[in-house]
C-alpha positions in Angstrom: -47.9 53.0 33.3 -49.6 50.0 32.7 -51.4 49.2 36.1 -52.5 53.0 35.7 -54.3 52.2 32.7 -56.0 48.5 34.0 -57.3 50.3 36.9 -58.9 52.9 34.3 -60.0 50.9 32.1 -61.6 48.1 34.9 -62.8 51.7 36.9 -64.6 52.8 34.0 -66.3 49.4 33.4 -67.8 49.7 36.9 -68.9 53.4 36.8 -70.7 52.5 33.1 -72.8 49.8 35.4 -73.2 51.8 38.6 -73.3 55.7 37.4 -72.0 58.6 39.5 -72.1 56.2 42.8 -69.3 57.1 44.9 -68.4 54.6 47.5 -66.4 55.4 50.7 -66.0 52.3 51.9 -64.7 48.9 50.8 -65.4 45.7 52.3 -63.8 42.6 51.7 -65.6 39.4 52.8 -63.9 36.5 53.9 -65.4 32.6 54.2 -68.9 32.4 55.0 -69.7 36.2 54.8 -70.6 36.6 51.5 -74.1 37.2 53.0 -73.3 40.4 54.5 -73.2 41.7 50.9 -76.8 40.4 50.3 -78.0 43.0 52.4 -76.8 46.0 50.7 -79.8 47.8 49.6 -79.9 49.5 45.8 -77.3 47.3 45.1 -75.8 46.9 41.6 -73.8 43.1 41.3 -71.2 43.0 39.1 -69.2 39.4 38.7 -65.9 39.5 38.7 -65.1 37.8 35.5 -66.8 40.9 34.0 -64.4 43.4 35.2 -61.5 44.1 33.1 -58.2 42.7 34.2 -60.1 41.3 37.6 -59.3 37.5 38.5 -61.8 35.4 39.7 -61.6 33.3 43.0 -61.8 29.1 43.0 -62.0 29.3 46.7 -64.9 27.4 48.4 -67.2 29.6 49.8 -66.4 32.7 47.6 -69.2 34.2 45.2 -66.6 36.5 43.0 -69.0 39.2 43.3 -68.5 42.9 43.3 -71.3 44.8 44.9 -71.7 48.4 45.0 -74.9 50.1 47.1 -76.1 51.3 50.5 -75.7 49.8 54.1 -76.5 51.2 57.3 -76.5 54.9 55.4 -72.8 54.1 53.9 -71.9 54.1 50.4 -70.2 50.6 50.0 -68.3 48.5 48.0 -68.4 45.0 48.3 -65.9 42.1 47.7 -68.2 39.3 47.8 -65.2 36.5 47.8 -61.9 37.7 47.8 -58.3 36.3 45.5 -56.0 34.4 47.4 -52.1 34.0 46.8 -52.7 30.1 47.6 -54.7 29.7 44.1 -51.5 31.0 41.8 -52.5 34.6 41.6 -49.8 36.8 41.4 -50.0 39.5 44.3 -50.7 42.2 41.7 -53.9 39.8 40.8 -54.8 39.4 44.5 -54.5 43.4 45.4 -56.0 44.6 42.1 -59.4 45.1 43.4 -58.1 47.3 46.4 -56.5 49.4 43.7 -59.8 49.7 42.1 -61.7 50.8 45.4 -59.2 53.1 46.1 -59.8 54.9 42.5 -63.8 54.6 42.7 -62.9 56.8 46.1 -62.8 54.5 49.2 -60.9 55.8 52.1 -61.9 53.3 54.7 -61.0 49.8 53.9 -62.2 46.6 56.6 -60.8 43.4 55.8 -62.6 40.4 56.9 -61.4 36.8 56.9 -61.3 33.0 58.6 -58.3 32.2 60.6 -56.5 29.7 62.8 -56.2 30.7 66.4 -52.6 30.2 67.6 -52.8 32.2 71.1 -54.1 29.0 73.2 -56.4 31.6 75.5 -58.5 32.5 72.4 -61.1 30.0 71.3 -63.1 28.8 68.4 -65.5 31.1 67.4 -64.2 34.0 68.6 -63.7 37.5 67.0 -60.0 39.3 66.7 -59.2 43.1 65.5 -55.9 42.6 64.3 -53.6 44.8 65.7 -50.9 44.4 63.5 -49.3 41.5 61.1 -46.1 39.2 60.6 -45.7 38.9 56.9 -44.2 35.2 56.8 -44.7 35.1 53.0 -42.0 37.1 52.8 -43.5 38.7 49.4 -44.5 41.7 49.0 -47.3 43.4 46.7 -45.2 46.8 46.1 -42.4 45.0 44.7 -41.6 46.4 41.2 -41.3 49.5 39.6 -43.9 52.4 42.0 -46.5 54.6 40.4 -46.2 57.3 42.3 -49.5 58.1 41.5 -50.6 55.2 43.5 -48.3 55.5 46.8 -45.2 56.4 47.9 -42.3 54.4 47.1 -41.8 53.6 50.7 -45.0 53.2 52.5 -44.7 53.4 56.6 -46.9 50.5 58.0 -46.3 51.5 61.7 -50.4 51.8 62.2 -51.4 49.6 59.2 -54.4 48.8 60.8 -56.0 52.0 61.7 -56.0 53.0 65.6 -59.1 55.3 65.2 -60.8 52.5 63.1 -59.7 49.8 66.4 -61.2 52.1 68.5 -64.2 52.1 67.0 -65.0 48.1 66.4 -64.3 48.0 70.1 -66.7 50.5 71.3 -69.1 49.1 69.0 -68.3 45.5 70.5 -68.9 46.8 73.7 -72.2 48.4 73.0 -73.4 45.1 71.5 -72.4 42.9 74.4 -69.5 41.3 72.1 -66.5 40.5 73.5 -63.3 41.2 71.0 -59.9 39.5 71.1 -57.1 41.7 70.1 -53.8 40.3 68.3 -51.4 40.0 65.7 -52.0 38.2 62.3 -49.8 36.3 60.8 -49.8 35.4 56.9 -48.5 32.3 55.4 -49.2 30.8 51.8 -51.3 28.0 52.1 -53.3 26.3 50.8 -51.6 23.4 53.2 -52.3 24.1 56.8 -49.3 25.1 59.0 -47.8 21.9 60.8 -47.4 22.1 64.7 -43.5 23.0 64.5 -44.7 25.9 62.5 -47.1 26.9 64.7 -44.6 26.9 67.6 -42.6 29.1 65.4 -45.3 31.3 64.3 -46.2 31.4 68.5 -42.8 32.3 69.0 -42.4 35.0 66.8 -45.4 36.7 68.6 -48.4 35.8 66.2 -52.0 35.3 67.8 -53.8 34.1 64.6 -52.3 32.5 61.5 -54.3 32.8 57.8 -54.0 33.1 54.3 -55.1 36.1 53.4 -55.8 40.2 54.2 -52.1 41.0 54.4 -51.3 42.1 50.9 -54.6 44.0 50.6 -53.6 45.8 53.9 -50.4 47.0 52.6 -51.8 47.6 49.3 -54.4 49.7 51.0 -52.1 51.5 53.3 -50.0 52.3 49.6 -53.0 53.9 48.6 -53.6 56.1 51.7 -56.7 54.4 53.2 -57.4 53.6 56.7 -57.5 49.9 57.5 -59.8 47.9 60.0 -59.0 44.0 60.3 -61.5 41.6 61.7 -60.8 38.2 62.2 -63.3 35.0 63.2 -61.0 32.5 65.0 -62.4 29.3 63.3 -60.6 26.8 64.8 -57.4 26.4 66.8 -54.1 25.7 65.1 -51.9 22.8 64.4 -50.9 21.0 67.2 -52.6 23.0 69.9 -55.5 20.4 69.9 -54.9 16.4 69.1 -57.0 16.9 66.0 -56.4 17.3 62.6 -57.5 20.5 60.9 -60.5 20.5 57.9 -62.0 23.7 55.5 -65.4 22.4 56.4 -65.0 23.2 60.3 -63.9 26.5 58.9 -66.8 26.9 57.4 -69.2 25.5 60.1 -67.6 27.8 62.7 -67.7 30.8 60.2 -71.7 30.1 59.7 -72.4 30.1 63.8 -70.9 33.3 64.6 -71.9 35.0 61.4 -74.9 37.1 63.1 -72.4 38.4 65.5 -69.7 39.5 62.7 -72.5 41.0 60.7 -74.0 43.0 63.4 -70.5 44.0 64.2 -69.5 45.1 61.0 -73.1 47.0 60.4 -72.7 48.5 63.7 -69.3 50.1 62.7 -70.9 51.0 59.4 -72.8 53.4 61.6 -70.1 54.7 63.5 -67.1 55.8 60.6 
């Protein structure tokens, strides 16, 4: 099938650059977290633009590089910057990198993001383990013909964010003295932030945080049989909770403040998985 051919061509190109390296853990690094990829050792850095069929993000704070190498004793492949639905990409394009990771040998995926806190007991600068999600976009990356080589037609999402992976994250955080929130992540298209009325709706529906990414990648990862861990950096209170406007500058600023804690957490998790 068309998709299989594209996956194979991208995989072949990456292997031509890396040799026989087989990454087992994938990292999707959200706003402000690209610096973790700089710590990968014996790294092969491949700009997205060079990889066949790979899209390139224009989002602020995203470097558009695939980095493959060693981190905390694990062979990893990291997306230094992700692709967003709000940029006009199809969900096939947004999730294509996850398909490539699976083809390269990845069986565990750690997805990070910066997002807004909907739960009023949360605070900016805290980290949240995603326990579940709500797909408010009402679109799904699996719509269309199913390729049984990639996964089943009707995947079960009852444990999208794998309990074992979440348990490891909580254990590592406790060891490091980092408090973690846990909650439900709602996916919103963006790029405009939500209105106060929309945030009230999202809270009523049972979400604790809202953001513009992560859900499509998680769905495709589960479709491919991967264990997923989602971690959000709560960079601001969502619209209407505080009487102040929202800005992307604030998101980047708060993400930068919590970066060291976030990076240490991910590195600790890599030692345990």
